C-alpha positions as CSV (number, residue, x, y, z in Angstrom):
1,M,-14.6,23.7,21.0
2,K,-15.9,26.2,18.3
3,P,-19.5,26.0,17.1
4,S,-18.3,25.1,13.6
5,D,-16.4,22.1,15.0
6,I,-17.9,18.6,14.8
7,L,-15.0,17.1,16.7
8,S,-12.5,18.1,19.3
9,M,-9.8,15.8,20.7
10,E,-8.1,17.5,23.6
11,H,-4.8,16.7,25.3
12,V,-4.7,13.1,24.2
13,T,-1.8,11.0,25.5
14,K,-1.5,7.3,24.7
15,R,1.3,5.1,26.1
16,F,2.4,1.5,25.2
17,P,5.0,-0.4,27.3
18,G,8.2,1.6,26.9
19,V,6.7,3.9,24.2
20,T,4.7,7.1,24.3
21,A,2.7,7.0,21.0
22,L,0.8,10.3,21.6
23,D,2.0,13.1,23.8
24,D,-0.6,15.8,24.7
25,V,-2.2,15.9,21.2
26,S,-5.1,18.2,20.4
27,I,-7.0,18.5,17.1
28,E,-10.3,19.9,15.9
29,L,-12.4,19.0,12.8
30,K,-14.9,21.3,11.2
31,K,-18.3,20.3,9.7
32,G,-17.9,19.5,6.1
33,E,-14.1,19.7,6.2
34,I,-11.5,17.4,4.7
35,L,-8.6,17.5,7.2
36,S,-5.4,15.7,6.3
37,I,-2.9,14.5,9.0
38,C,0.7,14.0,7.7
39,G,3.7,12.4,9.4
40,E,6.2,9.6,9.0
41,N,5.5,6.1,10.2
42,G,5.4,6.1,14.0
43,A,4.4,9.8,14.3
44,G,1.2,8.8,16.0
45,K,-1.4,9.4,13.2
46,S,-3.0,6.0,13.2
47,T,-2.9,5.6,17.0
48,L,-4.9,8.9,17.3
49,M,-7.4,7.7,14.7
50,K,-7.8,4.3,16.4
51,I,-8.7,6.1,19.6
52,L,-11.3,8.1,17.8
53,A,-12.7,5.0,16.1
54,G,-12.9,3.0,19.4
55,D,-10.1,0.5,18.7
56,Y,-8.4,1.9,21.8
57,A,-11.2,2.2,24.3
58,H,-11.8,5.1,26.7
59,G,-9.8,4.6,29.8
60,T,-6.7,3.3,27.9
61,Y,-5.5,6.9,27.2
62,D,-5.6,10.3,28.8
63,G,-7.6,13.2,27.3
64,E,-11.1,14.1,26.2
65,I,-13.1,13.7,23.0
66,Y,-16.1,15.9,22.1
67,V,-18.4,15.1,19.2
68,N,-21.0,17.7,18.2
69,G,-20.2,19.5,21.5
70,V,-20.9,16.4,23.6
71,K,-18.2,14.8,25.7
72,E,-18.0,11.2,24.6
73,K,-16.5,8.1,26.1
74,I,-15.8,5.9,23.1
75,T,-15.6,2.4,24.4
76,S,-15.8,0.4,21.2
77,T,-15.9,0.6,17.4
78,G,-19.6,-0.2,17.7
79,Y,-20.2,2.9,19.9
80,A,-18.1,5.0,17.5
81,E,-20.3,3.9,14.6
82,K,-23.4,4.7,16.7
83,I,-22.3,8.3,17.1
84,G,-21.5,8.6,13.4
85,I,-17.8,7.8,13.2
86,A,-16.5,5.3,10.6
87,M,-12.9,4.3,9.7
88,I,-11.3,2.8,6.7
89,Y,-8.1,1.2,8.0
90,Q,-4.6,1.2,6.5
91,E,-4.4,-2.6,6.9
92,I,-7.2,-4.3,4.8
93,N,-9.6,-5.8,7.3
94,V,-12.1,-8.2,5.8
95,E,-13.6,-11.6,6.5
96,L,-12.0,-13.6,3.7
97,D,-14.4,-16.5,3.7
98,M,-17.5,-14.3,3.6
99,S,-19.1,-12.7,0.6
100,V,-18.7,-9.1,-0.6
101,A,-22.2,-8.3,0.6
102,E,-21.7,-9.9,4.0
103,N,-18.5,-7.8,4.5
104,I,-20.2,-4.6,3.5
105,M,-23.3,-5.1,5.6
106,L,-21.5,-6.8,8.5
107,G,-23.3,-5.8,11.7
108,I,-26.1,-3.9,9.9
109,M,-27.8,-6.7,7.9
110,P,-31.4,-5.7,6.8
111,K,-34.2,-7.9,8.2
112,N,-37.5,-8.9,6.6
113,Q,-40.9,-8.9,8.3
114,F,-40.1,-12.3,10.0
115,G,-36.9,-11.0,11.6
116,L,-34.7,-12.9,9.2
117,I,-31.8,-11.5,7.1
118,D,-33.1,-10.0,3.9
119,W,-30.3,-11.3,1.6
120,K,-31.8,-9.8,-1.5
121,K,-31.9,-6.3,0.0
122,A,-28.3,-6.8,1.4
123,R,-27.1,-7.6,-2.1
124,E,-28.9,-4.6,-3.5
125,I,-27.6,-2.2,-1.0
126,S,-24.0,-3.6,-1.5
127,A,-24.3,-3.4,-5.3
128,E,-25.6,0.2,-5.1
129,T,-22.8,1.3,-2.8
130,L,-20.1,-0.3,-4.9
131,K,-21.7,1.4,-7.9
132,T,-21.0,4.8,-6.3
133,L,-17.3,3.8,-6.3
134,H,-17.6,2.8,-10.0
135,V,-16.7,-0.7,-9.1
136,D,-18.2,-3.8,-10.8
137,I,-17.9,-6.6,-8.2
138,D,-20.4,-9.4,-7.7
139,P,-21.8,-9.0,-4.2
140,D,-22.0,-12.8,-3.9
141,M,-18.2,-13.2,-4.6
142,T,-16.1,-14.6,-1.8
143,M,-13.6,-12.0,-0.5
144,R,-10.7,-14.4,-0.7
145,N,-11.0,-14.4,-4.5
146,L,-10.4,-10.6,-4.7
147,N,-7.1,-8.9,-5.0
148,A,-5.8,-6.3,-2.5
149,S,-7.3,-3.4,-4.6
150,M,-10.8,-4.9,-4.8
151,Q,-10.7,-5.8,-1.1
152,Q,-9.8,-2.2,-0.2
153,L,-12.7,-0.9,-2.3
154,V,-15.1,-3.2,-0.4
155,C,-13.7,-1.7,2.9
156,I,-14.5,1.8,1.6
157,A,-18.0,0.7,0.6
158,R,-18.5,-0.8,4.1
159,A,-17.7,2.6,5.7
160,L,-19.8,4.6,3.3
161,V,-22.9,2.4,3.7
162,R,-23.1,3.4,7.4
163,N,-23.7,7.0,6.4
164,P,-21.1,8.4,8.8
165,K,-20.9,12.1,10.0
166,I,-17.1,11.7,10.5
167,L,-15.2,9.5,8.0
168,I,-11.6,8.5,8.8
169,L,-9.5,7.3,5.9
170,D,-6.1,5.8,6.8
171,E,-4.1,5.3,3.6
172,P,-7.3,4.5,1.6
173,T,-5.6,4.6,-1.8
174,S,-2.5,2.5,-1.1
175,A,-4.0,-0.3,-3.2
176,L,-5.9,1.8,-5.7
177,T,-5.1,3.0,-9.2
178,E,-5.2,6.7,-10.3
179,T,-8.7,6.2,-11.7
180,E,-10.0,4.5,-8.6
181,T,-8.4,7.3,-6.5
182,K,-10.1,10.0,-8.5
183,N,-13.4,8.3,-8.0
184,L,-12.9,8.2,-4.3
185,F,-12.0,11.9,-4.3
186,D,-15.1,12.7,-6.2
187,I,-17.1,10.9,-3.5
188,L,-15.3,12.7,-0.7
189,Y,-16.1,16.1,-2.4
190,Q,-19.8,15.0,-2.5
191,L,-19.7,14.1,1.2
192,R,-18.2,17.4,2.0
193,E,-21.1,19.2,0.3
194,T,-23.5,17.3,2.7
195,D,-21.5,18.5,5.8
196,I,-19.9,15.1,6.3
197,S,-16.4,15.6,7.7
198,C,-13.3,13.6,6.6
199,I,-10.0,12.9,8.3
200,Y,-7.5,11.8,5.6
201,I,-4.2,10.1,6.2
202,S,-1.8,9.4,3.4
203,H,1.9,9.1,2.6
204,K,1.0,10.3,-1.0
205,L,1.5,14.0,-0.5
206,D,0.3,14.9,-3.9
207,E,-3.1,13.5,-2.8
208,V,-2.9,15.5,0.4
209,F,-2.2,18.7,-1.3
210,Q,-5.0,18.1,-3.8
211,I,-7.8,17.2,-1.5
212,S,-7.2,19.0,1.8
213,D,-9.0,22.0,3.3
214,R,-6.5,21.9,6.1
215,V,-3.3,19.9,6.9
216,I,-1.9,19.0,10.4
217,V,1.7,17.7,10.6
218,M,2.7,15.2,13.3
219,R,6.1,14.1,14.3
220,D,7.4,12.0,17.2
221,S,4.0,11.8,18.9
222,H,3.3,15.6,18.8
223,V,1.4,18.0,16.6
224,I,4.1,20.1,14.9
225,S,2.3,22.5,12.6
226,E,-1.0,23.3,10.9
227,F,-1.7,24.8,7.4
228,D,-4.9,26.1,5.9
229,R,-5.3,25.3,2.2
230,S,-4.1,28.7,1.1
231,E,-1.0,28.2,3.3
232,I,0.0,24.8,2.1
233,D,3.8,24.7,1.3
234,P,5.0,21.2,0.2
235,N,8.6,21.8,1.2
236,K,7.6,23.2,4.6
237,I,5.3,20.3,5.3
238,I,7.9,17.7,4.2
239,N,10.6,19.4,6.4
240,D,8.1,19.5,9.4
241,M,7.3,15.8,8.9
242,I,10.9,14.5,9.0
243,G,12.5,17.2,11.1
244,R,15.2,17.8,8.6
245,H,15.7,19.1,5.1
246,L,15.0,16.4,2.5
247,N,17.0,16.6,-0.7
248,A,15.4,15.7,-4.0
249,L,13.0,12.8,-3.4
250,Y,14.0,11.0,-6.6
251,P,17.7,10.2,-7.3
252,Y,19.3,10.9,-10.6
253,M,18.9,7.9,-12.8
254,G,21.0,9.0,-15.8
255,D,24.5,8.0,-17.1
256,R,24.0,4.3,-16.6
257,I,25.1,1.7,-19.1
258,I,22.2,-0.5,-20.3
259,G,23.7,-3.8,-21.2
260,E,22.6,-7.0,-23.0
261,E,19.2,-8.8,-22.6
262,V,18.8,-10.5,-19.2
263,L,15.1,-11.5,-19.3
264,R,12.9,-12.4,-22.2
265,I,9.4,-13.8,-21.9
266,E,7.4,-14.9,-24.9
267,N,3.7,-15.3,-25.4
268,F,2.7,-15.4,-21.7
269,A,-1.0,-16.3,-21.1
270,I,-2.4,-16.4,-17.6
271,Q,-5.9,-17.5,-16.4
272,H,-8.1,-14.8,-14.8
273,P,-8.1,-15.2,-11.0
274,Y,-11.9,-14.7,-10.8
275,S,-13.1,-16.5,-14.0
276,S,-12.1,-19.9,-15.3
277,E,-13.4,-18.9,-18.7
278,K,-11.2,-15.8,-19.2
279,E,-7.5,-14.9,-19.4
280,I,-6.2,-11.9,-17.6
281,I,-3.0,-12.0,-19.6
282,K,-3.7,-13.2,-23.2
283,D,-0.4,-12.8,-25.1
284,V,2.5,-10.8,-23.6
285,S,6.1,-10.8,-24.6
286,L,8.8,-8.4,-23.2
287,T,12.5,-8.1,-22.6
288,V,14.6,-6.4,-19.8
289,K,18.3,-5.6,-20.2
290,K,21.1,-5.5,-17.7
291,G,20.9,-2.4,-15.5
292,E,17.6,-1.4,-16.9
293,V,14.5,-0.4,-14.9
294,V,11.3,-1.2,-16.8
295,G,8.0,0.2,-15.6
296,L,4.9,-2.0,-16.0
297,V,1.8,0.3,-16.4
298,G,-1.8,-0.7,-16.2
299,L,-5.0,-0.3,-14.3
300,V,-5.8,-2.6,-11.3
301,G,-7.2,-5.8,-12.9
302,S,-5.0,-5.4,-16.0
303,G,-2.8,-8.3,-15.0
304,R,0.3,-6.4,-14.0
305,S,0.8,-8.2,-10.7
306,E,-0.3,-11.6,-12.1
307,L,2.3,-11.3,-14.9
308,L,5.1,-10.7,-12.4
309,R,3.9,-13.5,-10.2
310,A,3.9,-15.8,-13.2
311,V,7.4,-14.8,-14.1
312,Y,8.4,-15.6,-10.5
313,G,6.6,-19.0,-10.6
314,A,4.2,-18.0,-7.8
315,L,1.2,-18.2,-10.3
316,P,0.8,-20.8,-13.0
317,K,0.7,-19.7,-16.6
318,K,-1.3,-21.3,-19.4
319,K,1.5,-20.9,-21.9
320,G,4.7,-18.9,-22.4
321,K,8.5,-19.3,-22.4
322,T,11.1,-17.6,-20.2
323,F,14.7,-16.9,-21.2
324,I,17.5,-15.8,-18.8
325,N,20.6,-14.5,-20.6
326,G,19.4,-16.1,-23.8
327,K,18.8,-19.6,-22.4
328,E,15.3,-21.0,-21.9
329,V,14.5,-21.8,-18.2
330,F,11.5,-23.5,-16.8
331,I,10.1,-21.7,-13.7
332,N,7.1,-23.2,-11.9
333,S,7.8,-22.2,-8.4
334,P,9.5,-19.3,-6.5
335,E,12.3,-21.8,-5.6
336,N,13.0,-22.2,-9.4
337,A,12.9,-18.4,-9.8
338,I,15.4,-17.8,-7.0
339,A,17.7,-20.6,-8.4
340,N,17.6,-18.7,-11.8
341,G,18.5,-15.4,-10.2
342,I,15.0,-13.8,-10.0
343,G,13.9,-12.0,-6.8
344,F,10.4,-10.6,-6.0
345,L,9.2,-7.8,-3.8
346,T,5.5,-8.5,-3.2
347,E,2.8,-5.8,-3.1
348,D,1.5,-7.2,0.2
349,R,4.6,-7.5,2.4
350,K,2.6,-8.6,5.5
351,K,0.8,-11.4,3.6
352,D,3.6,-12.6,1.3
353,G,6.8,-10.9,2.4
354,I,7.4,-11.4,6.1
355,V,6.8,-13.9,8.8
356,G,5.2,-12.0,11.6
357,T,6.2,-14.5,14.3
358,M,9.9,-14.2,13.5
359,N,12.5,-11.5,14.3
360,V,14.3,-9.4,11.8
361,K,17.3,-11.7,11.5
362,E,15.2,-14.8,10.9
363,N,13.2,-13.0,8.2
364,L,16.4,-11.7,6.5
365,T,18.0,-15.1,6.1
366,L,14.9,-17.1,5.2
367,S,15.9,-17.2,1.5
368,I,19.5,-18.4,2.0
369,L,19.1,-21.0,4.8
370,D,20.3,-23.7,2.5
371,K,23.5,-21.8,2.0
372,L,24.0,-21.2,5.7
373,T,23.3,-24.8,6.8
374,G,26.1,-27.3,7.1
375,R,25.6,-31.1,7.3
376,I,23.5,-30.7,10.5
377,F,23.6,-27.2,12.0
378,L,23.0,-23.6,10.9
379,N,26.3,-21.6,10.6
380,K,25.3,-18.9,13.2
381,T,28.5,-16.9,12.6
382,E,28.0,-16.6,8.8
383,E,24.3,-15.8,9.4
384,Q,25.2,-13.0,11.7
385,E,27.8,-11.6,9.3
386,K,25.2,-11.5,6.5
387,V,22.6,-9.8,8.7
388,D,25.2,-7.2,9.9
389,L,26.1,-6.5,6.3
390,Y,22.6,-5.8,5.2
391,F,21.7,-3.8,8.3
392,E,24.4,-1.4,7.3
393,K,24.1,-1.7,3.5
394,I,20.3,-1.1,3.4
395,N,20.2,1.0,6.5
396,I,17.6,-1.1,8.4
397,K,16.5,0.8,11.5
398,A,15.7,-1.6,14.4
399,P,16.8,-1.8,18.0
400,S,18.5,-5.1,17.1
401,P,18.3,-8.0,14.7
402,K,16.4,-9.9,17.4
403,T,13.5,-7.4,17.3
404,N,10.2,-8.8,16.1
405,I,9.6,-7.8,12.5
406,L,6.1,-6.4,13.3
407,H,7.7,-3.9,15.6
408,L,9.4,-2.2,12.7
409,S,7.9,0.7,10.7
410,G,6.5,-0.1,7.2
411,G,9.5,1.3,5.5
412,N,11.9,-0.8,7.5
413,Q,9.8,-3.9,7.0
414,Q,10.1,-3.2,3.3
415,K,13.9,-2.9,3.6
416,V,14.0,-6.3,5.3
417,V,11.9,-7.9,2.4
418,L,14.2,-6.2,-0.1
419,S,17.4,-7.4,1.7
420,K,16.0,-10.9,1.7
421,S,15.9,-10.9,-2.1
422,L,19.3,-9.2,-2.4
423,M,21.0,-12.0,-0.3
424,T,20.4,-14.4,-3.2
425,D,22.5,-14.4,-6.3
426,M,20.1,-12.2,-8.2
427,K,20.1,-11.0,-11.8
428,L,16.5,-9.6,-12.0
429,L,14.4,-8.0,-9.3
430,L,10.6,-7.8,-9.7
431,L,9.1,-4.9,-7.7
432,D,5.3,-4.8,-7.1
433,E,4.4,-1.5,-5.4
434,P,7.7,-1.2,-3.6
435,T,6.8,2.0,-1.6
436,R,3.1,1.2,-0.8
437,G,2.2,2.3,2.7
438,I,5.6,3.8,3.7
439,D,6.5,7.3,4.7
440,I,8.3,9.9,2.5
441,G,11.7,9.5,4.2
442,S,11.6,5.7,3.7
443,K,10.4,6.2,0.1
444,S,13.5,8.3,-0.6
445,E,15.7,5.6,0.8
446,I,14.0,2.9,-1.2
447,Y,14.4,5.0,-4.4
448,R,18.1,5.4,-3.8
449,I,18.5,1.6,-3.2
450,I,16.8,0.9,-6.5
451,A,19.0,3.5,-8.3
452,N,22.1,1.9,-6.7
453,L,21.0,-1.6,-7.8
454,A,20.5,-0.5,-11.3
455,E,23.8,1.2,-11.3
456,S,25.4,-2.1,-10.2
457,G,23.9,-3.9,-13.2
458,L,20.8,-5.5,-11.7
459,S,17.8,-5.6,-14.0
460,L,14.4,-4.5,-12.5
461,I,10.7,-4.5,-13.4
462,M,8.6,-2.1,-11.4
463,I,4.9,-1.8,-10.8
464,S,3.5,1.3,-9.1
465,S,0.1,3.0,-8.9
466,E,2.0,6.3,-8.5
467,Y,2.7,7.4,-12.0
468,Q,5.2,10.1,-11.0
469,E,7.2,7.4,-9.2
470,L,7.3,5.3,-12.4
471,I,8.3,8.2,-14.6
472,S,11.1,9.3,-12.2
473,M,12.6,5.8,-11.6
474,C,12.2,3.9,-14.9
475,D,14.0,3.9,-18.2
476,R,11.3,2.4,-20.3
477,F,7.6,1.7,-19.9
478,I,5.3,-1.2,-21.0
479,V,1.6,-0.5,-20.9
480,I,-0.8,-3.4,-20.5
481,G,-4.5,-3.4,-21.3
482,N,-7.1,-6.0,-22.1
483,G,-4.6,-8.7,-21.7
484,Y,-2.0,-7.4,-24.2
485,I,0.8,-4.9,-24.4
486,V,-0.9,-1.9,-25.9
487,A,2.2,0.4,-26.0
488,E,5.8,0.7,-25.2
489,L,7.1,4.2,-24.3
490,S,10.6,5.7,-23.8
491,K,11.2,8.0,-20.8
492,E,10.9,11.0,-23.1
493,E,7.4,9.9,-24.3
494,A,6.1,9.1,-20.8
495,S,3.5,11.2,-19.0
496,E,0.7,10.6,-16.5
497,A,-1.9,11.6,-19.0
498,E,-0.5,9.2,-21.6
499,F,-0.4,6.4,-19.1
500,I,-4.0,6.9,-18.2
501,R,-5.1,7.2,-21.9
502,L,-3.2,4.0,-23.0
503,A,-4.0,1.9,-19.9
504,S,-7.7,2.7,-20.3
505,C,-7.4,1.6,-23.9
506,I,-9.0,4.9,-25.1
């Protein structure tokens, strides 16, 4: 361990039944450094960080950990926090029925002179910490009433309020907008100036290349390569991550025939999820044509996701009409939407997309059970034929269809959710953050699936917080701000700067 190092993890090996998650991994972290760790899902990144954060206690793995030159036996997350290690997890981890302030101050509640919780001070500290993230959230609001983006910002605030010396960030921006991500980066730069060290894990390689002082690449439970900032080569890093040469990330989307109108919505208004006196969508009308991919652009809180959920019938609307192929339809539930040829890929697949207690096959056929059931029994033969077809068609990688869905990587879980929609007689597919939290190899596959669906004549509406993803995959863009459509752009007019300017209503 060098004098400049605040952390050294040496020869760490971690095994689960039948799987070696980490195999003789060693890394160092310097004081005041932002170190990024890259790798596909399953490479071992999160496992390594969970060991450092105390989720996997000392004794459950081989190897040694030194913090500030002292050999540490990290037995719990509480002990990790005590020695200055805090982690922001990939999976949002909050107490839904507690307030924002209670979540931020959990375990470190301030006390008054009588030894009781000082609620006023807890709210003040929470509000001040959120202010550093440029977030306006009421500390008294219940977490259950916040969307995924706001919950993630609360998790970030909870880590920062503990004044860590080592801050671990595992996919911290997966639910954040470009503006929120920039705010987080500014905070990380400020922390670096005070000698606080950060370990940053993200599938968004543009973020990695922007923020990192050093990059470590992991693959198949090993450290493969290491790059100082001056040595960062995006193509080399990608090739080291996946162990093969990756062709162009985005497929060619030209030469498609855009057909007649498939979807038209008129004058949609949707109540704000956090205020009964406000509307998050006030008056929105749009159309989507056959074979067209329309990008829905807006800041978190603009109503993008709420609009798609209302189209799908998963969220009630205050007013508005829906037309499919020129005929008005009445959709007030997902069942209605599916019956009218509308599918939906949710932004939170673990909450709304999959059933964690079921295997892959059971998840795949959930949306078509009525078509597979005879008078009494499920047609097992037809079910297996459908499953085999989509395993091959969508390239789902799993030991077998009987594998529990939670044992799959994020990218393959997303393919299962996508396949579930494709099994229905679909005319329109709504995509809300379709590549959130998946590795670059799986992203490339999802992009090609989207391109093939559009080529086959399916209509798609796509939300993404990665503007380059939208620009590369969409034919037309609708920008939402302050509850209205503020602009509509062609592919030629689209740029990240223009999206930010319009979405911010500048």
